[in-house]
mmCIF file as Biopython writes it, N, C-alpha, C and O atoms, coordinates in Angstrom:
data_model
#
loop_
_atom_site.group_PDB
_atom_site.id
_atom_site.type_symbol
_atom_site.label_atom_id
_atom_site.label_alt_id
_atom_site.label_comp_id
_atom_site.label_asym_id
_atom_site.label_entity_id
_atom_site.label_seq_id
_atom_site.pdbx_PDB_ins_code
_atom_site.Cartn_x
_atom_site.Cartn_y
_atom_site.Cartn_z
_atom_site.occupancy
_atom_site.B_iso_or_equiv
_atom_site.auth_seq_id
_atom_site.auth_asym_id
_atom_site.pdbx_PDB_model_num
ATOM 1   N N  . MET A ? 1  ? 4.920  5.692   11.666  1.0 0.0 1  A 1 
ATOM 2   C CA . MET A ? 1  ? 4.810  5.166   10.319  1.0 0.0 1  A 1 
ATOM 3   C C  . MET A ? 1  ? 6.053  5.580   9.534   1.0 0.0 1  A 1 
ATOM 4   O O  . MET A ? 1  ? 6.015  6.569   8.802   1.0 0.0 1  A 1 
ATOM 5   N N  . PHE A ? 2  ? 7.121  4.860   9.672   1.0 0.0 2  A 1 
ATOM 6   C CA . PHE A ? 2  ? 8.375  5.095   8.975   1.0 0.0 2  A 1 
ATOM 7   C C  . PHE A ? 2  ? 8.952  6.466   9.288   1.0 0.0 2  A 1 
ATOM 8   O O  . PHE A ? 2  ? 9.744  6.983   8.501   1.0 0.0 2  A 1 
ATOM 9   N N  . GLY A ? 3  ? 8.585  7.066   10.400  1.0 0.0 3  A 1 
ATOM 10  C CA . GLY A ? 3  ? 9.121  8.364   10.763  1.0 0.0 3  A 1 
ATOM 11  C C  . GLY A ? 3  ? 8.587  9.509   9.920   1.0 0.0 3  A 1 
ATOM 12  O O  . GLY A ? 3  ? 9.184  10.585  9.895   1.0 0.0 3  A 1 
ATOM 13  N N  . LEU A ? 4  ? 7.466  9.295   9.226   1.0 0.0 4  A 1 
ATOM 14  C CA . LEU A ? 4  ? 6.887  10.355  8.398   1.0 0.0 4  A 1 
ATOM 15  C C  . LEU A ? 4  ? 5.832  11.100  9.198   1.0 0.0 4  A 1 
ATOM 16  O O  . LEU A ? 4  ? 4.948  10.499  9.808   1.0 0.0 4  A 1 
ATOM 17  N N  . GLY A ? 5  ? 5.943  12.405  9.181   1.0 0.0 5  A 1 
ATOM 18  C CA . GLY A ? 5  ? 4.950  13.234  9.830   1.0 0.0 5  A 1 
ATOM 19  C C  . GLY A ? 5  ? 3.941  13.750  8.825   1.0 0.0 5  A 1 
ATOM 20  O O  . GLY A ? 5  ? 3.996  13.412  7.642   1.0 0.0 5  A 1 
ATOM 21  N N  . PHE A ? 6  ? 3.016  14.575  9.306   1.0 0.0 6  A 1 
ATOM 22  C CA . PHE A ? 6  ? 1.985  15.123  8.432   1.0 0.0 6  A 1 
ATOM 23  C C  . PHE A ? 6  ? 2.554  15.966  7.298   1.0 0.0 6  A 1 
ATOM 24  O O  . PHE A ? 6  ? 2.085  15.839  6.167   1.0 0.0 6  A 1 
ATOM 25  N N  . PRO A ? 7  ? 3.549  16.825  7.551   1.0 0.0 7  A 1 
ATOM 26  C CA . PRO A ? 7  ? 4.077  17.629  6.434   1.0 0.0 7  A 1 
ATOM 27  C C  . PRO A ? 7  ? 4.663  16.765  5.307   1.0 0.0 7  A 1 
ATOM 28  O O  . PRO A ? 7  ? 4.467  17.061  4.128   1.0 0.0 7  A 1 
ATOM 29  N N  . GLU A ? 8  ? 5.377  15.707  5.673   1.0 0.0 8  A 1 
ATOM 30  C CA . GLU A ? 8  ? 5.954  14.833  4.651   1.0 0.0 8  A 1 
ATOM 31  C C  . GLU A ? 8  ? 4.872  14.115  3.861   1.0 0.0 8  A 1 
ATOM 32  O O  . GLU A ? 8  ? 4.961  14.005  2.638   1.0 0.0 8  A 1 
ATOM 33  N N  . LEU A ? 9  ? 3.842  13.621  4.559   1.0 0.0 9  A 1 
ATOM 34  C CA . LEU A ? 9  ? 2.746  12.940  3.876   1.0 0.0 9  A 1 
ATOM 35  C C  . LEU A ? 9  ? 1.990  13.885  2.953   1.0 0.0 9  A 1 
ATOM 36  O O  . LEU A ? 9  ? 1.560  13.486  1.870   1.0 0.0 9  A 1 
ATOM 37  N N  . ALA A ? 10 ? 1.828  15.134  3.376   1.0 0.0 10 A 1 
ATOM 38  C CA . ALA A ? 10 ? 1.150  16.119  2.534   1.0 0.0 10 A 1 
ATOM 39  C C  . ALA A ? 10 ? 1.947  16.389  1.263   1.0 0.0 10 A 1 
ATOM 40  O O  . ALA A ? 10 ? 1.373  16.496  0.180   1.0 0.0 10 A 1 
ATOM 41  N N  . ILE A ? 11 ? 3.257  16.498  1.390   1.0 0.0 11 A 1 
ATOM 42  C CA . ILE A ? 11 ? 4.097  16.729  0.208   1.0 0.0 11 A 1 
ATOM 43  C C  . ILE A ? 11 ? 4.023  15.536  -0.735  1.0 0.0 11 A 1 
ATOM 44  O O  . ILE A ? 11 ? 3.919  15.713  -1.949  1.0 0.0 11 A 1 
ATOM 45  N N  . ILE A ? 12 ? 4.077  14.323  -0.191  1.0 0.0 12 A 1 
ATOM 46  C CA . ILE A ? 12 ? 3.970  13.116  -1.019  1.0 0.0 12 A 1 
ATOM 47  C C  . ILE A ? 12 ? 2.629  13.087  -1.741  1.0 0.0 12 A 1 
ATOM 48  O O  . ILE A ? 12 ? 2.573  12.749  -2.923  1.0 0.0 12 A 1 
ATOM 49  N N  . ALA A ? 13 ? 1.545  13.438  -1.042  1.0 0.0 13 A 1 
ATOM 50  C CA . ALA A ? 13 ? 0.216  13.446  -1.652  1.0 0.0 13 A 1 
ATOM 51  C C  . ALA A ? 13 ? 0.137  14.476  -2.784  1.0 0.0 13 A 1 
ATOM 52  O O  . ALA A ? 13 ? -0.419 14.191  -3.845  1.0 0.0 13 A 1 
ATOM 53  N N  . ILE A ? 14 ? 0.682  15.647  -2.563  1.0 0.0 14 A 1 
ATOM 54  C CA . ILE A ? 14 ? 0.656  16.690  -3.595  1.0 0.0 14 A 1 
ATOM 55  C C  . ILE A ? 14 ? 1.449  16.249  -4.823  1.0 0.0 14 A 1 
ATOM 56  O O  . ILE A ? 14 ? 1.000  16.440  -5.953  1.0 0.0 14 A 1 
ATOM 57  N N  . VAL A ? 15 ? 2.607  15.669  -4.609  1.0 0.0 15 A 1 
ATOM 58  C CA . VAL A ? 15 ? 3.422  15.194  -5.729  1.0 0.0 15 A 1 
ATOM 59  C C  . VAL A ? 15 ? 2.687  14.085  -6.477  1.0 0.0 15 A 1 
ATOM 60  O O  . VAL A ? 15 ? 2.712  14.053  -7.707  1.0 0.0 15 A 1 
ATOM 61  N N  . ALA A ? 16 ? 2.029  13.171  -5.748  1.0 0.0 16 A 1 
ATOM 62  C CA . ALA A ? 16 ? 1.286  12.090  -6.399  1.0 0.0 16 A 1 
ATOM 63  C C  . ALA A ? 16 ? 0.148  12.648  -7.250  1.0 0.0 16 A 1 
ATOM 64  O O  . ALA A ? 16 ? -0.091 12.162  -8.355  1.0 0.0 16 A 1 
ATOM 65  N N  . ILE A ? 17 ? -0.552 13.657  -6.750  1.0 0.0 17 A 1 
ATOM 66  C CA . ILE A ? 17 ? -1.649 14.257  -7.514  1.0 0.0 17 A 1 
ATOM 67  C C  . ILE A ? 17 ? -1.110 14.942  -8.774  1.0 0.0 17 A 1 
ATOM 68  O O  . ILE A ? 17 ? -1.716 14.853  -9.841  1.0 0.0 17 A 1 
ATOM 69  N N  . VAL A ? 18 ? 0.020  15.619  -8.645  1.0 0.0 18 A 1 
ATOM 70  C CA . VAL A ? 18 ? 0.601  16.292  -9.808  1.0 0.0 18 A 1 
ATOM 71  C C  . VAL A ? 18 ? 1.072  15.279  -10.843 1.0 0.0 18 A 1 
ATOM 72  O O  . VAL A ? 18 ? 0.862  15.469  -12.041 1.0 0.0 18 A 1 
ATOM 73  N N  . VAL A ? 19 ? 1.706  14.210  -10.390 1.0 0.0 19 A 1 
ATOM 74  C CA . VAL A ? 19 ? 2.278  13.229  -11.314 1.0 0.0 19 A 1 
ATOM 75  C C  . VAL A ? 19 ? 1.192  12.376  -11.968 1.0 0.0 19 A 1 
ATOM 76  O O  . VAL A ? 19 ? 1.192  12.203  -13.187 1.0 0.0 19 A 1 
ATOM 77  N N  . PHE A ? 20 ? 0.267  11.844  -11.169 1.0 0.0 20 A 1 
ATOM 78  C CA . PHE A ? 20 ? -0.718 10.893  -11.683 1.0 0.0 20 A 1 
ATOM 79  C C  . PHE A ? 20 ? -2.051 11.531  -12.058 1.0 0.0 20 A 1 
ATOM 80  O O  . PHE A ? 20 ? -2.787 10.976  -12.874 1.0 0.0 20 A 1 
ATOM 81  N N  . GLY A ? 21 ? -2.368 12.658  -11.493 1.0 0.0 21 A 1 
ATOM 82  C CA . GLY A ? 21 ? -3.656 13.293  -11.736 1.0 0.0 21 A 1 
ATOM 83  C C  . GLY A ? 21 ? -4.691 12.805  -10.742 1.0 0.0 21 A 1 
ATOM 84  O O  . GLY A ? 21 ? -4.609 11.676  -10.258 1.0 0.0 21 A 1 
ATOM 85  N N  . PRO A ? 22 ? -5.663 13.648  -10.435 1.0 0.0 22 A 1 
ATOM 86  C CA . PRO A ? 22 ? -6.641 13.300  -9.393  1.0 0.0 22 A 1 
ATOM 87  C C  . PRO A ? 22 ? -7.562 12.149  -9.773  1.0 0.0 22 A 1 
ATOM 88  O O  . PRO A ? 22 ? -8.104 11.492  -8.884  1.0 0.0 22 A 1 
ATOM 89  N N  . LYS A ? 23 ? -7.758 11.881  -11.059 1.0 0.0 23 A 1 
ATOM 90  C CA . LYS A ? 23 ? -8.655 10.796  -11.456 1.0 0.0 23 A 1 
ATOM 91  C C  . LYS A ? 23 ? -7.983 9.435   -11.363 1.0 0.0 23 A 1 
ATOM 92  O O  . LYS A ? 23 ? -8.665 8.419   -11.227 1.0 0.0 23 A 1 
ATOM 93  N N  . LYS A ? 24 ? -6.671 9.398   -11.434 1.0 0.0 24 A 1 
ATOM 94  C CA . LYS A ? 24 ? -5.931 8.130   -11.433 1.0 0.0 24 A 1 
ATOM 95  C C  . LYS A ? 24 ? -5.609 7.655   -10.013 1.0 0.0 24 A 1 
ATOM 96  O O  . LYS A ? 24 ? -5.370 6.465   -9.809  1.0 0.0 24 A 1 
ATOM 97  N N  . ILE A ? 25 ? -5.599 8.550   -9.038  1.0 0.0 25 A 1 
ATOM 98  C CA . ILE A ? 25 ? -5.212 8.217   -7.663  1.0 0.0 25 A 1 
ATOM 99  C C  . ILE A ? 25 ? -6.092 7.105   -7.067  1.0 0.0 25 A 1 
ATOM 100 O O  . ILE A ? 25 ? -5.537 6.168   -6.494  1.0 0.0 25 A 1 
ATOM 101 N N  . PRO A ? 26 ? -7.436 7.154   -7.169  1.0 0.0 26 A 1 
ATOM 102 C CA . PRO A ? 26 ? -8.244 6.056   -6.589  1.0 0.0 26 A 1 
ATOM 103 C C  . PRO A ? 26 ? -7.958 4.696   -7.228  1.0 0.0 26 A 1 
ATOM 104 O O  . PRO A ? 26 ? -7.986 3.672   -6.544  1.0 0.0 26 A 1 
ATOM 105 N N  . GLU A ? 27 ? -7.684 4.680   -8.536  1.0 0.0 27 A 1 
ATOM 106 C CA . GLU A ? 27 ? -7.355 3.418   -9.198  1.0 0.0 27 A 1 
ATOM 107 C C  . GLU A ? 27 ? -6.045 2.858   -8.655  1.0 0.0 27 A 1 
ATOM 108 O O  . GLU A ? 27 ? -5.935 1.656   -8.412  1.0 0.0 27 A 1 
ATOM 109 N N  . ILE A ? 28 ? -5.067 3.714   -8.468  1.0 0.0 28 A 1 
ATOM 110 C CA . ILE A ? 28 ? -3.775 3.282   -7.940  1.0 0.0 28 A 1 
ATOM 111 C C  . ILE A ? 28 ? -3.939 2.784   -6.506  1.0 0.0 28 A 1 
ATOM 112 O O  . ILE A ? 28 ? -3.351 1.773   -6.124  1.0 0.0 28 A 1 
ATOM 113 N N  . GLY A ? 29 ? -4.734 3.494   -5.722  1.0 0.0 29 A 1 
ATOM 114 C CA . GLY A ? 29 ? -4.978 3.077   -4.340  1.0 0.0 29 A 1 
ATOM 115 C C  . GLY A ? 29 ? -5.658 1.720   -4.264  1.0 0.0 29 A 1 
ATOM 116 O O  . GLY A ? 29 ? -5.302 0.888   -3.429  1.0 0.0 29 A 1 
ATOM 117 N N  . GLY A ? 30 ? -6.632 1.497   -5.128  1.0 0.0 30 A 1 
ATOM 118 C CA . GLY A ? 30 ? -7.321 0.206   -5.146  1.0 0.0 30 A 1 
ATOM 119 C C  . GLY A ? 30 ? -6.395 -0.923  -5.542  1.0 0.0 30 A 1 
ATOM 120 O O  . GLY A ? 30 ? -6.429 -1.998  -4.943  1.0 0.0 30 A 1 
ATOM 121 N N  . ALA A ? 31 ? -5.575 -0.690  -6.541  1.0 0.0 31 A 1 
ATOM 122 C CA . ALA A ? 31 ? -4.623 -1.716  -6.972  1.0 0.0 31 A 1 
ATOM 123 C C  . ALA A ? 31 ? -3.598 -2.002  -5.873  1.0 0.0 31 A 1 
ATOM 124 O O  . ALA A ? 31 ? -3.238 -3.155  -5.638  1.0 0.0 31 A 1 
ATOM 125 N N  . LEU A ? 32 ? -3.138 -0.961  -5.213  1.0 0.0 32 A 1 
ATOM 126 C CA . LEU A ? 32 ? -2.184 -1.140  -4.126  1.0 0.0 32 A 1 
ATOM 127 C C  . LEU A ? 32 ? -2.812 -1.922  -2.979  1.0 0.0 32 A 1 
ATOM 128 O O  . LEU A ? 32 ? -2.169 -2.796  -2.398  1.0 0.0 32 A 1 
ATOM 129 N N  . GLY A ? 33 ? -4.066 -1.613  -2.652  1.0 0.0 33 A 1 
ATOM 130 C CA . GLY A ? 33 ? -4.765 -2.338  -1.589  1.0 0.0 33 A 1 
ATOM 131 C C  . GLY A ? 33 ? -4.924 -3.812  -1.912  1.0 0.0 33 A 1 
ATOM 132 O O  . GLY A ? 33 ? -4.718 -4.664  -1.048  1.0 0.0 33 A 1 
ATOM 133 N N  . LYS A ? 34 ? -5.290 -4.120  -3.154  1.0 0.0 34 A 1 
ATOM 134 C CA . LYS A ? 34 ? -5.431 -5.526  -3.560  1.0 0.0 34 A 1 
ATOM 135 C C  . LYS A ? 34 ? -4.094 -6.255  -3.491  1.0 0.0 34 A 1 
ATOM 136 O O  . LYS A ? 34 ? -4.025 -7.409  -3.068  1.0 0.0 34 A 1 
ATOM 137 N N  . THR A ? 35 ? -3.047 -5.576  -3.907  1.0 0.0 35 A 1 
ATOM 138 C CA . THR A ? 35 ? -1.717 -6.178  -3.879  1.0 0.0 35 A 1 
ATOM 139 C C  . THR A ? 35 ? -1.280 -6.465  -2.451  1.0 0.0 35 A 1 
ATOM 140 O O  . THR A ? 35 ? -0.782 -7.552  -2.155  1.0 0.0 35 A 1 
ATOM 141 N N  . LEU A ? 36 ? -1.465 -5.492  -1.565  1.0 0.0 36 A 1 
ATOM 142 C CA . LEU A ? 36 ? -1.074 -5.691  -0.174  1.0 0.0 36 A 1 
ATOM 143 C C  . LEU A ? 36 ? -1.918 -6.768  0.499   1.0 0.0 36 A 1 
ATOM 144 O O  . LEU A ? 36 ? -1.405 -7.542  1.306   1.0 0.0 36 A 1 
ATOM 145 N N  . ARG A ? 37 ? -3.209 -6.823  0.173   1.0 0.0 37 A 1 
ATOM 146 C CA . ARG A ? 37 ? -4.084 -7.844  0.736   1.0 0.0 37 A 1 
ATOM 147 C C  . ARG A ? 37 ? -3.630 -9.240  0.297   1.0 0.0 37 A 1 
ATOM 148 O O  . ARG A ? 37 ? -3.567 -10.161 1.111   1.0 0.0 37 A 1 
ATOM 149 N N  . GLY A ? 38 ? -3.319 -9.389  -0.978  1.0 0.0 38 A 1 
ATOM 150 C CA . GLY A ? 38 ? -2.834 -10.663 -1.486  1.0 0.0 38 A 1 
ATOM 151 C C  . GLY A ? 38 ? -1.515 -11.056 -0.855  1.0 0.0 38 A 1 
ATOM 152 O O  . GLY A ? 38 ? -1.309 -12.223 -0.522  1.0 0.0 38 A 1 
ATOM 153 N N  . PHE A ? 39 ? -0.616 -10.094 -0.687  1.0 0.0 39 A 1 
ATOM 154 C CA . PHE A ? 39 ? 0.668  -10.362 -0.056  1.0 0.0 39 A 1 
ATOM 155 C C  . PHE A ? 39 ? 0.468  -10.824 1.384   1.0 0.0 39 A 1 
ATOM 156 O O  . PHE A ? 39 ? 1.118  -11.769 1.834   1.0 0.0 39 A 1 
ATOM 157 N N  . LYS A ? 40 ? -0.428 -10.160 2.103   1.0 0.0 40 A 1 
ATOM 158 C CA . LYS A ? 40 ? -0.687 -10.518 3.501   1.0 0.0 40 A 1 
ATOM 159 C C  . LYS A ? 40 ? -1.285 -11.921 3.597   1.0 0.0 40 A 1 
ATOM 160 O O  . LYS A ? 40 ? -0.918 -12.689 4.486   1.0 0.0 40 A 1 
ATOM 161 N N  . GLU A ? 41 ? -2.201 -12.260 2.691   1.0 0.0 41 A 1 
ATOM 162 C CA . GLU A ? 41 ? -2.793 -13.595 2.687   1.0 0.0 41 A 1 
ATOM 163 C C  . GLU A ? 41 ? -1.737 -14.658 2.415   1.0 0.0 41 A 1 
ATOM 164 O O  . GLU A ? 41 ? -1.750 -15.717 3.043   1.0 0.0 41 A 1 
ATOM 165 N N  . GLU A ? 42 ? -0.829 -14.390 1.492   1.0 0.0 42 A 1 
ATOM 166 C CA . GLU A ? 42 ? 0.248  -15.345 1.193   1.0 0.0 42 A 1 
ATOM 167 C C  . GLU A ? 42 ? 1.166  -15.519 2.397   1.0 0.0 42 A 1 
ATOM 168 O O  . GLU A ? 42 ? 1.584  -16.636 2.701   1.0 0.0 42 A 1 
ATOM 169 N N  . MET A ? 43 ? 1.479  -14.438 3.076   1.0 0.0 43 A 1 
ATOM 170 C CA . MET A ? 43 ? 2.338  -14.533 4.256   1.0 0.0 43 A 1 
ATOM 171 C C  . MET A ? 43 ? 1.664  -15.362 5.344   1.0 0.0 43 A 1 
ATOM 172 O O  . MET A ? 43 ? 2.319  -16.175 5.997   1.0 0.0 43 A 1 
ATOM 173 N N  . ASN A ? 44 ? 0.360  -15.166 5.544   1.0 0.0 44 A 1 
ATOM 174 C CA . ASN A ? 44 ? -0.369 -15.936 6.546   1.0 0.0 44 A 1 
ATOM 175 C C  . ASN A ? 44 ? -0.439 -17.402 6.175   1.0 0.0 44 A 1 
ATOM 176 O O  . ASN A ? 44 ? -0.312 -18.260 7.048   1.0 0.0 44 A 1 
ATOM 177 N N  . SER A ? 45 ? -0.638 -17.715 4.898   1.0 0.0 45 A 1 
ATOM 178 C CA . SER A ? 45 ? -0.718 -19.116 4.484   1.0 0.0 45 A 1 
ATOM 179 C C  . SER A ? 45 ? 0.643  -19.785 4.613   1.0 0.0 45 A 1 
ATOM 180 O O  . SER A ? 45 ? 0.718  -20.968 4.944   1.0 0.0 45 A 1 
ATOM 181 N N  . ASN A ? 46 ? 1.730  -19.037 4.354   1.0 0.0 46 A 1 
ATOM 182 C CA . ASN A ? 46 ? 3.063  -19.599 4.516   1.0 0.0 46 A 1 
ATOM 183 C C  . ASN A ? 46 ? 3.363  -19.883 5.985   1.0 0.0 46 A 1 
ATOM 184 O O  . ASN A ? 46 ? 4.023  -20.875 6.295   1.0 0.0 46 A 1 
ATOM 185 N N  . GLN A ? 47 ? 2.895  -19.038 6.886   1.0 0.0 47 A 1 
ATOM 186 C CA . GLN A ? 47 ? 3.111  -19.261 8.309   1.0 0.0 47 A 1 
ATOM 187 C C  . GLN A ? 47 ? 2.337  -20.483 8.787   1.0 0.0 47 A 1 
ATOM 188 O O  . GLN A ? 47 ? 2.822  -21.241 9.627   1.0 0.0 47 A 1 
ATOM 189 N N  . GLU A ? 48 ? 1.123  -20.676 8.247   1.0 0.0 48 A 1 
ATOM 190 C CA . GLU A ? 48 ? 0.345  -21.849 8.618   1.0 0.0 48 A 1 
ATOM 191 C C  . GLU A ? 48 ? 1.019  -23.124 8.116   1.0 0.0 48 A 1 
ATOM 192 O O  . GLU A ? 48 ? 1.022  -24.130 8.824   1.0 0.0 48 A 1 
ATOM 193 N N  . GLU A ? 49 ? 1.586  -23.104 6.923   1.0 0.0 49 A 1 
ATOM 194 C CA . GLU A ? 49 ? 2.277  -24.265 6.379   1.0 0.0 49 A 1 
ATOM 195 C C  . GLU A ? 49 ? 3.511  -24.581 7.220   1.0 0.0 49 A 1 
ATOM 196 O O  . GLU A ? 49 ? 3.800  -25.749 7.482   1.0 0.0 49 A 1 
ATOM 197 N N  . ASP A ? 50 ? 4.237  -23.551 7.644   1.0 0.0 50 A 1 
ATOM 198 C CA . ASP A ? 50 ? 5.423  -23.768 8.453   1.0 0.0 50 A 1 
ATOM 199 C C  . ASP A ? 50 ? 5.087  -24.368 9.818   1.0 0.0 50 A 1 
ATOM 200 O O  . ASP A ? 50 ? 5.842  -25.186 10.345  1.0 0.0 50 A 1 
ATOM 201 N N  . SER A ? 51 ? 3.955  -23.961 10.386  1.0 0.0 51 A 1 
ATOM 202 C CA . SER A ? 51 ? 3.591  -24.489 11.695  1.0 0.0 51 A 1 
ATOM 203 C C  . SER A ? 51 ? 3.084  -25.936 11.595  1.0 0.0 51 A 1 
ATOM 204 O O  . SER A ? 51 ? 3.119  -26.668 12.584  1.0 0.0 51 A 1 
ATOM 205 N N  . ASP A ? 52 ? 2.616  -26.352 10.415  1.0 0.0 52 A 1 
ATOM 206 C CA . ASP A ? 52 ? 2.151  -27.721 10.219  1.0 0.0 52 A 1 
ATOM 207 C C  . ASP A ? 52 ? 3.311  -28.700 10.120  1.0 0.0 52 A 1 
ATOM 208 O O  . ASP A ? 52 ? 3.155  -29.880 10.434  1.0 0.0 52 A 1 
ATOM 209 N N  . VAL A ? 53 ? 4.466  -28.225 9.689   1.0 0.0 53 A 1 
ATOM 210 C CA . VAL A ? 53 ? 5.617  -29.118 9.439   1.0 0.0 53 A 1 
ATOM 211 C C  . VAL A ? 53 ? 6.319  -29.437 10.708  1.0 0.0 53 A 1 
ATOM 212 O O  . VAL A ? 53 ? 7.307  -30.172 10.699  1.0 0.0 53 A 1 
#
């Protein structure tokens, strides 16, 4: 996963908790998940359109 190991992910998580606070993290995660899901759906629909042409 981008060459990140457990120590790097732990540091990123700690920094995120310090910056955003523990109550804001689930909201950010949910928004990120929705964004990535929408992006993936758009990419799949674009591939289907390209194969139809």
